[in-house]
LOMARNU-136297 format. One record per residue (C-alpha): residue in three letters; chain; x, z, y. Coordinates in Angstrom, 1 decimal, padded with zeros to 4 digits. Layout:
// LOMARNU-136297
> residu; chaine; X; Z; Y
> ALA; A; X; Z; Y
...
// end
This chain:
// LOMARNU-136297
> residu; chaine; X; Z; Y
> UNK; A; 009.3; 025.8; 010.9
> UNK; A; 007.8; 022.6; 009.4
> UNK; A; 009.6; 019.4; 008.7
> UNK; A; 008.0; 017.6; 011.7
> UNK; A; 009.5; 020.2; 014.1
> UNK; A; 012.9; 019.7; 012.4
> UNK; A; 012.7; 015.9; 012.7
> UNK; A; 011.9; 016.3; 016.4
> UNK; A; 014.9; 018.5; 016.9
> UNK; A; 017.1; 016.0; 015.1
> UNK; A; 015.8; 013.2; 017.4
> UNK; A; 016.7; 015.3; 020.4
> UNK; A; 020.1; 016.0; 019.0
> UNK; A; 020.6; 012.2; 018.4
> UNK; A; 019.8; 011.4; 022.0
> UNK; A; 022.2; 014.1; 023.3
> UNK; A; 025.0; 013.0; 021.0
> UNK; A; 024.4; 009.4; 021.9
> UNK; A; 024.8; 010.1; 025.6
> UNK; A; 027.9; 012.3; 025.0
> UNK; A; 029.6; 009.6; 022.9
> UNK; A; 028.9; 006.9; 025.5
> UNK; A; 030.2; 009.0; 028.4
> UNK; A; 033.4; 009.8; 026.6
> UNK; A; 034.1; 006.2; 025.6
> UNK; A; 033.5; 005.0; 029.2
> UNK; A; 035.7; 007.8; 030.5
> UNK; A; 038.5; 006.7; 028.2
> UNK; A; 038.0; 003.1; 029.2
> UNK; A; 038.1; 004.0; 032.9
> UNK; A; 034.5; 003.9; 034.1
> UNK; A; 032.2; 001.0; 033.3
> UNK; A; 035.0; -001.3; 032.2
> UNK; A; 035.0; -001.4; 028.4
> UNK; A; 037.6; -004.2; 027.9
> UNK; A; 040.2; -001.7; 026.5
> UNK; A; 037.8; -000.4; 023.8
> UNK; A; 037.6; -001.9; 020.4
> UNK; A; 033.8; -001.5; 020.4
> UNK; A; 031.1; -001.3; 023.0
> UNK; A; 030.2; 002.1; 024.5
> UNK; A; 026.9; 002.2; 022.8
> UNK; A; 028.6; 001.8; 019.4
> UNK; A; 030.6; 005.0; 020.1
> UNK; A; 027.5; 006.8; 021.2
> UNK; A; 025.6; 005.7; 018.1
> UNK; A; 028.5; 006.8; 015.9
> UNK; A; 028.5; 010.3; 017.4
> UNK; A; 024.7; 010.4; 017.1
> UNK; A; 024.8; 009.4; 013.4
> UNK; A; 027.5; 011.9; 012.5
> UNK; A; 025.5; 014.6; 014.3
> UNK; A; 022.1; 013.8; 012.7
> UNK; A; 022.6; 012.3; 009.2
> UNK; A; 024.4; 015.3; 007.6
> UNK; A; 021.7; 017.8; 008.6
> UNK; A; 019.0; 015.3; 007.8
> UNK; A; 020.2; 015.0; 004.2
> UNK; A; 020.5; 018.8; 004.0
> UNK; A; 016.9; 019.0; 005.1
> UNK; A; 015.8; 016.6; 002.4
> UNK; A; 017.8; 018.5; -000.3
> UNK; A; 016.5; 021.8; 000.9
> UNK; A; 012.9; 020.6; 000.9
> UNK; A; 013.4; 019.4; -002.7
> UNK; A; 015.1; 022.5; -004.1
> UNK; A; 013.8; 025.5; -002.1
> UNK; A; 010.1; 025.4; -003.4
> UNK; A; 011.4; 025.9; -007.0
> UNK; A; 013.7; 028.7; -006.0
> UNK; A; 011.1; 030.5; -004.0
> UNK; A; 008.6; 030.1; -006.9
> UNK; A; 011.1; 031.7; -009.3
> UNK; A; 011.8; 034.6; -007.0
> UNK; A; 008.0; 035.2; -006.5
> UNK; A; 007.3; 035.1; -010.2
> UNK; A; 010.2; 037.4; -010.9
> UNK; A; 008.6; 040.0; -008.5
> UNK; A; 005.2; 040.0; -010.3
> UNK; A; 004.3; 042.9; -012.7
> UNK; A; 005.1; 042.4; -016.4
> UNK; A; 001.5; 042.6; -017.5
> UNK; A; 000.6; 039.7; -015.2
> UNK; A; 003.4; 037.5; -016.5
> UNK; A; 002.4; 038.3; -020.1
> UNK; A; -001.3; 037.6; -019.5
> UNK; A; -000.9; 034.0; -020.5
> UNK; A; -002.0; 032.6; -017.2
> UNK; A; 000.0; 029.5; -016.1
> UNK; A; 002.7; 029.9; -013.5
> UNK; A; 001.2; 027.1; -011.4
> UNK; A; -002.2; 028.8; -011.3
> UNK; A; -000.6; 032.1; -010.2
> UNK; A; 001.4; 030.4; -007.5
> UNK; A; -001.6; 028.5; -006.2
> UNK; A; -003.6; 031.7; -005.8
> UNK; A; -000.7; 033.5; -004.2
> UNK; A; 000.0; 030.5; -001.9
> UNK; A; -003.7; 030.5; -000.8
> UNK; A; -003.5; 034.1; 000.1
> UNK; A; -000.3; 033.6; 002.0
> UNK; A; -001.8; 030.7; 004.0
> UNK; A; -005.2; 032.6; 004.6
> UNK; A; -007.1; 030.1; 002.4
> UNK; A; -008.4; 032.9; 000.2
> UNK; A; -010.6; 036.0; 000.6
> UNK; A; -008.3; 039.0; 001.0
> UNK; A; -010.8; 041.6; -000.1
> UNK; A; -011.2; 039.9; -003.5
> UNK; A; -007.4; 039.9; -004.3
> UNK; A; -005.6; 042.4; -006.4
> UNK; A; -002.8; 044.5; -004.9
> UNK; A; -000.1; 042.7; -006.8
> UNK; A; -001.5; 039.4; -005.4
> UNK; A; -001.4; 040.7; -001.8
> UNK; A; 002.2; 042.0; -002.3
> UNK; A; 003.3; 038.6; -003.8
> UNK; A; 001.6; 036.7; -001.0
> UNK; A; 003.5; 038.8; 001.6
> UNK; A; 006.7; 038.3; -000.3
> UNK; A; 006.1; 034.6; -000.5
> UNK; A; 005.5; 034.4; 003.3
> UNK; A; 008.7; 036.4; 004.0
> UNK; A; 010.7; 034.1; 001.7
> UNK; A; 009.3; 031.0; 003.3
> UNK; A; 010.1; 032.3; 006.8
> UNK; A; 013.7; 033.2; 005.8
> UNK; A; 014.1; 029.9; 004.1
> UNK; A; 013.0; 028.1; 007.3
> UNK; A; 015.4; 030.1; 009.5
> UNK; A; 018.3; 029.6; 007.1
> UNK; A; 017.7; 025.9; 007.0
> UNK; A; 017.5; 025.7; 010.7
> UNK; A; 020.8; 027.6; 011.1
> UNK; A; 022.5; 025.5; 008.5
> UNK; A; 021.3; 022.2; 010.0
> UNK; A; 022.5; 023.4; 013.5
> UNK; A; 025.9; 024.3; 012.2
> UNK; A; 026.4; 021.1; 010.3
> UNK; A; 025.0; 019.0; 013.2
> UNK; A; 027.2; 020.7; 015.7
> UNK; A; 030.3; 020.2; 013.6
> UNK; A; 029.5; 016.6; 013.1
> UNK; A; 029.0; 016.1; 016.8
> UNK; A; 032.3; 017.9; 017.7
> UNK; A; 034.4; 016.1; 015.1
> UNK; A; 033.1; 012.6; 015.9
> UNK; A; 033.3; 013.4; 019.7
> UNK; A; 037.0; 014.3; 019.4
> UNK; A; 037.7; 011.2; 017.2
> UNK; A; 036.7; 008.8; 020.0
> UNK; A; 039.7; 006.7; 021.2
> UNK; A; 040.0; 003.1; 022.4
> UNK; A; 041.3; 001.9; 019.0
> UNK; A; 038.5; 003.5; 016.9
> UNK; A; 036.4; 000.9; 015.1
> UNK; A; 033.1; 002.5; 015.9
> UNK; A; 031.1; -000.7; 015.5
> UNK; A; 032.2; -001.0; 011.9
> UNK; A; 031.1; 002.6; 011.2
> UNK; A; 027.7; 002.0; 012.8
> UNK; A; 027.2; -001.2; 010.9
> UNK; A; 028.1; 000.4; 007.6
> UNK; A; 025.7; 003.2; 008.3
> UNK; A; 022.9; 000.8; 009.1
> UNK; A; 023.6; -001.3; 006.0
> UNK; A; 023.5; 001.8; 003.9
> UNK; A; 020.2; 002.8; 005.5
> UNK; A; 018.7; -000.6; 004.9
> UNK; A; 019.9; -000.4; 001.3
> UNK; A; 018.4; 003.0; 000.8
> UNK; A; 015.1; 001.8; 002.3
> UNK; A; 015.0; -001.2; 000.0
> UNK; A; 015.9; 000.9; -003.0
> UNK; A; 013.1; 003.3; -002.2
> UNK; A; 010.6; 000.5; -002.0
> UNK; A; 011.8; -001.0; -005.3
> UNK; A; 011.8; 002.4; -007.0
> UNK; A; 008.3; 003.2; -005.7
> UNK; A; 007.0; 000.0; -007.2
> UNK; A; 008.8; 000.7; -010.5
> UNK; A; 007.4; 004.2; -010.5
> UNK; A; 003.9; 003.0; -009.9
> UNK; A; 004.1; 000.5; -012.7
> UNK; A; 005.7; 002.9; -015.2
> UNK; A; 003.0; 005.5; -014.4
> UNK; A; 000.3; 003.0; -015.2
> UNK; A; 002.1; 001.8; -018.3
> UNK; A; 002.4; 005.3; -019.6
> UNK; A; -001.3; 006.1; -019.1
> UNK; A; -002.2; 002.7; -020.5
> UNK; A; -000.3; 003.4; -023.7
> UNK; A; -002.2; 006.7; -024.0
> UNK; A; -005.5; 004.7; -023.6
> UNK; A; -004.5; 002.2; -026.3
> UNK; A; -003.9; 005.2; -028.7
> UNK; A; -007.8; 005.6; -028.5
> UNK; A; -008.9; 002.0; -028.1
> UNK; A; -007.3; -001.1; -029.8
> UNK; A; -005.8; -003.6; -027.3
> UNK; A; -007.8; -006.4; -029.0
> UNK; A; -011.1; -004.5; -028.4
> UNK; A; -010.1; -004.0; -024.7
> UNK; A; -008.9; -007.5; -023.8
> UNK; A; -011.4; -009.4; -025.9
> UNK; A; -014.4; -007.1; -025.9
> UNK; A; -017.6; -008.5; -024.4
> UNK; A; -019.4; -005.1; -023.8
> UNK; A; -018.6; -002.5; -021.2
> UNK; A; -020.2; 000.8; -022.0
> UNK; A; -017.6; 003.6; -021.8
> UNK; A; -019.9; 006.4; -022.8
> UNK; A; -019.1; 009.2; -025.2
> UNK; A; -021.6; 009.1; -028.0
> UNK; A; -023.0; 012.5; -029.2
> UNK; A; -023.8; 011.3; -032.7
> UNK; A; -021.5; 013.9; -034.2
> UNK; A; -022.1; 016.8; -031.8
> UNK; A; -025.1; 018.3; -033.6
> UNK; A; -023.1; 019.2; -036.7
> UNK; A; -020.0; 020.1; -034.7
> UNK; A; -017.9; 017.2; -036.1
> UNK; A; -017.5; 015.4; -032.8
> UNK; A; -017.0; 012.1; -034.6
> UNK; A; -019.1; 010.0; -032.3
> UNK; A; -018.0; 006.6; -030.9
> UNK; A; -015.8; 006.6; -027.8
> UNK; A; -017.9; 003.8; -026.3
> UNK; A; -017.2; 000.1; -025.7
> UNK; A; -014.4; -000.9; -023.3
> UNK; A; -014.6; -004.7; -023.2
> UNK; A; -012.6; -006.2; -020.3
> UNK; A; -014.3; -009.6; -020.3
> UNK; A; -017.5; -008.6; -018.4
> UNK; A; -015.4; -007.0; -015.7
> UNK; A; -012.9; -009.9; -015.6
> UNK; A; -015.7; -012.5; -015.4
> UNK; A; -017.4; -010.6; -012.6
> UNK; A; -014.1; -010.4; -010.7
> UNK; A; -013.4; -014.1; -011.0
> UNK; A; -017.0; -015.0; -010.2
> UNK; A; -017.0; -013.0; -006.9
> UNK; A; -013.5; -014.2; -006.0
> UNK; A; -014.4; -017.8; -006.8
> UNK; A; -017.5; -017.7; -004.5
> UNK; A; -015.3; -016.1; -001.8
> UNK; A; -012.8; -018.9; -002.1
> UNK; A; -015.6; -021.6; -002.0
> UNK; A; -016.6; -020.1; 001.3
> UNK; A; -013.2; -019.4; 002.8
> UNK; A; -011.2; -022.5; 001.9
> UNK; A; -013.3; -025.1; 003.7
> UNK; A; -014.0; -022.9; 006.7
> UNK; A; -010.4; -021.6; 006.9
> UNK; A; -008.9; -025.1; 006.5
> UNK; A; -011.2; -026.7; 009.1
> UNK; A; -010.4; -023.9; 011.6
> UNK; A; -006.7; -024.4; 010.9
> UNK; A; -006.9; -028.2; 011.4
> UNK; A; -008.8; -027.8; 014.6
> UNK; A; -006.5; -025.2; 016.0
> UNK; A; -003.3; -027.1; 015.1
> UNK; A; -004.4; -030.7; 015.9
> UNK; A; -007.4; -030.8; 018.3
> UNK; A; -007.7; -027.5; 020.2
> UNK; A; -006.3; -027.3; 023.8
> UNK; A; -003.7; -024.7; 024.3
> UNK; A; -006.1; -022.3; 026.2
> UNK; A; -008.7; -022.6; 023.5
> UNK; A; -006.1; -022.0; 020.8
> UNK; A; -004.7; -019.0; 022.5
> UNK; A; -008.1; -017.5; 022.9
> UNK; A; -009.9; -018.4; 019.7
> UNK; A; -007.0; -017.7; 017.2
> UNK; A; -006.7; -014.0; 018.0
> UNK; A; -010.5; -013.6; 017.8
> UNK; A; -010.5; -015.2; 014.3
> UNK; A; -007.6; -013.0; 013.2
> UNK; A; -009.6; -009.9; 014.2
> UNK; A; -011.7; -010.5; 011.1
> UNK; A; -008.7; -009.5; 009.0
> UNK; A; -008.5; -006.1; 010.8
> UNK; A; -012.1; -005.1; 010.3
> UNK; A; -012.4; -002.3; 007.7
> UNK; A; -013.7; -003.5; 004.4
> UNK; A; -016.3; -000.7; 004.3
> UNK; A; -017.9; -002.4; 007.4
> UNK; A; -018.0; -005.7; 005.6
> UNK; A; -019.7; -003.9; 002.6
> UNK; A; -022.3; -002.3; 004.9
> UNK; A; -022.9; -005.7; 006.5
> UNK; A; -023.4; -007.3; 003.1
> UNK; A; -025.7; -004.6; 001.9
> UNK; A; -027.9; -004.4; 005.1
> UNK; A; -027.9; -008.0; 006.4
> UNK; A; -026.5; -010.6; 004.0
> UNK; A; -028.1; -009.3; 000.8
> UNK; A; -031.7; -009.2; 002.1
> UNK; A; -031.2; -012.5; 003.9
> UNK; A; -030.1; -014.2; 000.7
> UNK; A; -033.0; -012.6; -001.3
> UNK; A; -035.5; -013.9; 001.3
> UNK; A; -033.9; -017.3; 001.2
> UNK; A; -034.2; -017.4; -002.6
> UNK; A; -037.9; -016.6; -002.4
> UNK; A; -038.4; -019.5; 000.0
> UNK; A; -036.5; -021.8; -002.4
> UNK; A; -038.2; -020.4; -005.5
> UNK; A; -035.1; -018.7; -006.8
> UNK; A; -034.5; -015.1; -007.9
> UNK; A; -031.6; -013.8; -005.9
> UNK; A; -030.9; -010.1; -006.0
> UNK; A; -029.9; -008.5; -002.7
> UNK; A; -026.9; -006.9; -004.5
> UNK; A; -025.3; -009.8; -006.4
> UNK; A; -022.1; -011.7; -007.0
> UNK; A; -023.3; -014.2; -004.3
> UNK; A; -023.7; -011.5; -001.7
> UNK; A; -020.4; -010.0; -002.3
> UNK; A; -018.6; -013.4; -002.6
> UNK; A; -020.1; -014.7; 000.7
> UNK; A; -019.0; -011.7; 002.7
> UNK; A; -015.6; -011.5; 001.0
> UNK; A; -015.1; -015.2; 001.9
> UNK; A; -015.8; -014.4; 005.5
> UNK; A; -013.2; -011.6; 005.3
> UNK; A; -010.4; -013.8; 003.9
> UNK; A; -011.0; -016.7; 006.3
> UNK; A; -008.2; -015.5; 008.6
> UNK; A; -005.7; -015.4; 005.7
> UNK; A; -006.2; -019.1; 005.0
> UNK; A; -006.7; -020.3; 008.6
> UNK; A; -003.8; -018.4; 010.1
> UNK; A; -001.3; -019.3; 007.4
> UNK; A; -002.5; -022.9; 007.2
> UNK; A; -002.3; -023.2; 010.9
> UNK; A; 001.3; -022.1; 011.0
> UNK; A; 002.1; -024.5; 008.1
> UNK; A; 000.4; -027.5; 009.7
> UNK; A; 002.2; -026.9; 013.1
> UNK; A; 005.5; -026.9; 011.2
> UNK; A; 005.1; -030.5; 010.0
> UNK; A; 007.6; -032.6; 012.1
> UNK; A; 006.1; -034.5; 015.0
> UNK; A; 008.1; -037.6; 013.8
> UNK; A; 005.7; -037.9; 010.9
> UNK; A; 002.7; -038.0; 013.2
> UNK; A; 004.3; -040.4; 015.6
> UNK; A; 005.3; -042.7; 012.8
> UNK; A; 001.7; -042.8; 011.4
> UNK; A; 000.2; -043.4; 014.9
> UNK; A; 002.8; -046.1; 015.6
> UNK; A; 001.7; -048.0; 012.5
> UNK; A; -001.8; -048.1; 013.8
> UNK; A; -003.5; -045.1; 012.1
> UNK; A; -006.1; -043.1; 013.9
> UNK; A; -005.6; -039.4; 014.5
> UNK; A; -008.0; -038.4; 011.8
> UNK; A; -006.3; -040.8; 009.3
> UNK; A; -002.9; -039.3; 010.3
> UNK; A; -004.2; -035.8; 009.6
> UNK; A; -005.8; -036.8; 006.2
> UNK; A; -003.0; -039.0; 004.9
> UNK; A; 000.1; -037.7; 006.5
> UNK; A; -000.2; -034.1; 007.9
> UNK; A; -002.2; -032.5; 005.1
> UNK; A; -000.2; -034.0; 002.2
> UNK; A; 003.0; -032.8; 004.0
> UNK; A; 001.5; -029.3; 004.4
> UNK; A; -000.3; -029.2; 001.1
> UNK; A; 002.3; -026.9; -000.8
> UNK; A; 002.1; -024.3; 002.0
> UNK; A; -001.7; -024.5; 002.1
> UNK; A; -001.9; -024.0; -001.7
> UNK; A; 000.3; -020.9; -001.3
> UNK; A; -002.0; -019.6; 001.4
> UNK; A; -005.0; -020.1; -000.8
> UNK; A; -003.3; -018.3; -003.7
> UNK; A; -002.4; -015.4; -001.4
> UNK; A; -006.0; -015.2; -000.3
> UNK; A; -007.2; -015.3; -003.9
> UNK; A; -005.0; -012.3; -004.8
> UNK; A; -006.6; -010.5; -001.8
> UNK; A; -010.1; -011.3; -003.0
> UNK; A; -009.4; -010.2; -006.5
> UNK; A; -008.1; -006.8; -005.4
> UNK; A; -011.0; -006.1; -002.9
> UNK; A; -013.0; -002.9; -003.7
> UNK; A; -015.4; -001.7; -001.0
> UNK; A; -017.3; -004.9; -000.5
> UNK; A; -018.1; -005.3; -004.2
> UNK; A; -018.8; -001.5; -004.5
> UNK; A; -021.7; -001.9; -002.0
> UNK; A; -022.8; -005.5; -002.5
> UNK; A; -022.1; -006.7; -006.1
> UNK; A; -024.7; -004.4; -007.9
> UNK; A; -022.3; -002.6; -010.3
> UNK; A; -023.8; -004.2; -013.4
> UNK; A; -021.0; -005.0; -015.9
> UNK; A; -022.5; -008.0; -017.7
> UNK; A; -020.9; -011.1; -019.0
> UNK; A; -022.7; -013.7; -016.9
> UNK; A; -021.9; -016.8; -014.9
> UNK; A; -025.1; -016.6; -012.8
> UNK; A; -024.1; -015.8; -009.2
> UNK; A; -027.6; -014.6; -008.4
> UNK; A; -027.3; -011.6; -010.7
> UNK; A; -025.6; -008.3; -010.2
> UNK; A; -022.1; -007.9; -011.6
> UNK; A; -019.2; -005.5; -011.7
> UNK; A; -015.5; -006.0; -011.0
> UNK; A; -012.3; -004.4; -012.2
> UNK; A; -011.8; -002.6; -008.9
> UNK; A; -015.3; -001.1; -008.9
> UNK; A; -014.9; 000.1; -012.4
> UNK; A; -011.6; 001.8; -011.6
> UNK; A; -013.4; 003.7; -008.8
> UNK; A; -016.3; 004.7; -011.1
> UNK; A; -014.0; 005.9; -013.9
> UNK; A; -011.9; 008.1; -011.7
> UNK; A; -014.9; 009.6; -009.9
> UNK; A; -016.5; 012.8; -011.2
> UNK; A; -015.4; 015.5; -013.6
> UNK; A; -014.0; 013.4; -016.5
> UNK; A; -011.1; 014.7; -018.4
> UNK; A; -008.0; 012.7; -017.5
> UNK; A; -006.9; 012.9; -021.2
> UNK; A; -010.1; 011.0; -022.3
> UNK; A; -010.3; 007.3; -022.7
> UNK; A; -013.1; 007.2; -020.1
> UNK; A; -010.5; 008.1; -017.5
> UNK; A; -007.4; 006.5; -019.0
> UNK; A; -009.1; 003.1; -019.0
> UNK; A; -008.8; 003.0; -015.2
> UNK; A; -005.0; 002.8; -015.6
> UNK; A; -005.3; 000.0; -018.1
> UNK; A; -007.6; -001.8; -015.7
> UNK; A; -005.3; -001.2; -012.8
> UNK; A; -002.3; -002.5; -014.8
> UNK; A; -004.2; -005.6; -015.7
> UNK; A; -005.2; -006.2; -012.1
> UNK; A; -001.7; -005.6; -011.0
> UNK; A; -000.4; -008.3; -013.4
> UNK; A; -003.0; -010.8; -012.3
> UNK; A; -002.3; -010.4; -008.6
> UNK; A; 001.4; -010.3; -009.1
> UNK; A; 001.3; -013.6; -010.9
> UNK; A; -000.8; -015.1; -008.1
> UNK; A; 001.7; -013.9; -005.5
> UNK; A; 004.7; -015.2; -007.5
> UNK; A; 003.1; -018.6; -007.9
> UNK; A; 002.3; -018.7; -004.2
> UNK; A; 005.8; -017.7; -003.1
> UNK; A; 007.4; -020.2; -005.5
> UNK; A; 005.2; -023.1; -004.2
> UNK; A; 005.9; -022.2; -000.5
> UNK; A; 009.7; -021.8; -001.0
> UNK; A; 010.0; -024.9; -003.2
> UNK; A; 008.5; -027.3; -000.7
> UNK; A; 009.0; -025.6; 002.7
> UNK; A; 012.7; -026.7; 003.2
> UNK; A; 011.7; -030.3; 002.7
> UNK; A; 010.1; -030.5; 006.2
> UNK; A; 012.4; -028.2; 008.1
// end
């Protein structure tokens, strides 16, 4: 029985226990009148449900964590001695046996010992599932009966439920934090391995990106060729160039949309147009990339010919324009919310002194909302810097150190995709550099987000 089936069973048990707890509490209180109870009836129901579900749920998590290792040891112990002494890794053996057990391998090509081990593995997994189900049922039933019998009018059920919910929220928060820390530590570890091949100064200040393994020493068997050039500056300049063009497109359009929605648009127009604009944020980025490649790129190239300019169909300009369209909702929606939060008294005071509506917006409303608008722009900038699919299709994938928006460029995210695609050895600098690039991009976007949050939080309370 898989984990999804077990979770469904736990949810059913939770519903049953909840109803039993509510019925018993109401019975003790004398029908629907719960004035004699310390807590509300649903608190008693939730308490019984938590006692019935949480213990078997933690048993399921612990079992799912420990049982694969135990089953693997039992299967390996059943293998013939000559197989274990053949030098083949245990993980490779278990993968072959597991494929046979799940019918993902050709049975006629397997050895007898592999078939026996696969049958043994299937039997152990079946027994493990049945034993887990029985143990969860016993523990859940005991939790339900004990908590059901504990119900009495003076029982502080609400306190128990609140403590359980607080513990759950704390666990969820801890998991989110530990996940972030784990991601960062994994990138740091692989980045340190990369810097054992390439000097950090050559990476951060290099002006050439050419991560190819030179075969200069292959002919004589020495393998002393260069590891290639891993300069970050061409990728960083391409990233900033594309993101800068995107912001030049998105900031004016997004800010004008926000001003119109907050200050001029009738309510019906606002309620209709704002969701339509926010749909842009929900369109998959691969669709934007295809739109840039098929429509925007050729259009800009034709426009350049009319103006006597050489504009490549796949260039920083193409990717930046389409990315700017994509991030318009980030700026317009956040700026709209911030502008509408400016107190009406400021507008009334400006209008009372004789200012026009446009003067009030320019000299009163926008300065009051400026910190929040800056925060929205920085958040959109971090989104633009981390975009991948649009620049994969529309930027041209040419890692050159240039400030010409009409030429093809490459970005950090595109390079990460390229370095982790193919049959490269993950112990080589050609693959490890992706983690160094990812860590660099993580630091850049983290700093932008921190600056945006600090600006918003510092000035927001001033107008509440």
